[in-house]
N, C-alpha and C positions, 0 to 999 in steps of 0.2 A: 504493500500500500504506500506508505511513506517511509523513506529512509534518509538518514543523515550521514553524510560521508565527511569525516574529518581528515585534515592533513596539516602539516607544518610543524609538528613537534620535533624535538631533537635535543641534542646536547649543546649547551652554550656555557661560556664562562660568565662569572658574575660581572654585571655591568653591560652585558650584551643584550641582544634583541632577538625576538622571534615573532613571526606572524602566523597565527593559526587561521585556518579557513574551515568552514562547515557549509556544505551545499546540501540542500534538501531536494529530494526528487520524489515523484509520485503524484497521486491525485490530490493536488493542493488548490484550494480556493484562495486562501490568504494565510499569511503567517502573522499572528497577532503579536507574539512576543518572541524574542530571541535572547539567549543568554549563554554565558560560559560559567561552568562550575569546575571545581577541582577537588581532588581527594588525594591526600597523602597517606601513606601507611599508618594505621592506627588512629587516624583522625576522621572526623565527620566530613562529608561532602559539603563544600561551602561555595556560595555564590561569589564570583569574582567580577562579573560585569553583566549588565542587562540592558536591553534596548527595546522599547515599545514600538508599536506600529506608527506612532507619530514622531518617532525619532528621539524621544526622551531617553536619557541614559542614567544608569545608577551604578555606583561603584562603592565597595567597602573601603574603609580608610586604609587598609593594608595595601591596596593597589592604586588608590587614587593618585593621579598625577603621573603614573607610570604606564598604566594600561589604557587602551582606547578601543572601545567596541564600535563597530560600524556595520551597516547592512546594505546589500545591493538587492533590492526587491525584484529587479528584472532577472537576476540570476538565482534568486532564492538562497542567497548566501550571506552568512554572517562571518565577520572577521574579528580577530582579537590581536591588536598590535601590542606587544609586550616589550617595553624598554626598561633599561636600568634593572635588569633581572637580578634577583637575590637568591642565594641558596634555599631560603625558605619558600621560594616559589616552586620548588621541585614538587611535582605531583602529576597525576594523570588528569588531564583536562578534558571535560565532557561538554559537548555542545548540547543545548536544549532549545527546542522550538515548541511553542504552542500554536497549533495549526488548525484552521477551520477547513473542513471539506464539505462541499455542497452535495447533497443527496436528493433523490427523487422526492417530489411533493414539497420541496422547499425546506426540507429538514437540513439543518446545519449541525454538523458534528464538530466538536472541539476536542482535540486530543493532545496529549503531551508526548513528545518524542525525544529520545536521547541518542546521541552519537555513540560510537563504539569506544571512544576515549583515545587520546593521543598523549604519549609520555613527554613531559618536559623535565629535563634535568639540568640544573644550574650548578656548576662546579665553583668552588671557592679558590 
């Protein structure tokens, strides 16, 4: 139905940059919200950036000023530009999309989708 394909993770030294991409494909009417989460071993999954359908963004203090989320609606793609990376940014990063799908009789389905995760490792 709907799949999210992530790319862009890798190994980078502290202070470096990475750009993550997440492309949604399938039966999509609209993408309401797009976000990036991360999860480090032994820790809870946490939000690192979110962007709504009107372009409003939200960041936790831990990444504010360093990370930038953006979206390309024509490509159904969300990006995460990560600058000034720190070792504590090391985690598996997951793409999240809240997607509306049009169904017969005007029924609109809203579902949450997650990407497969991409590893980001920041060395000191």
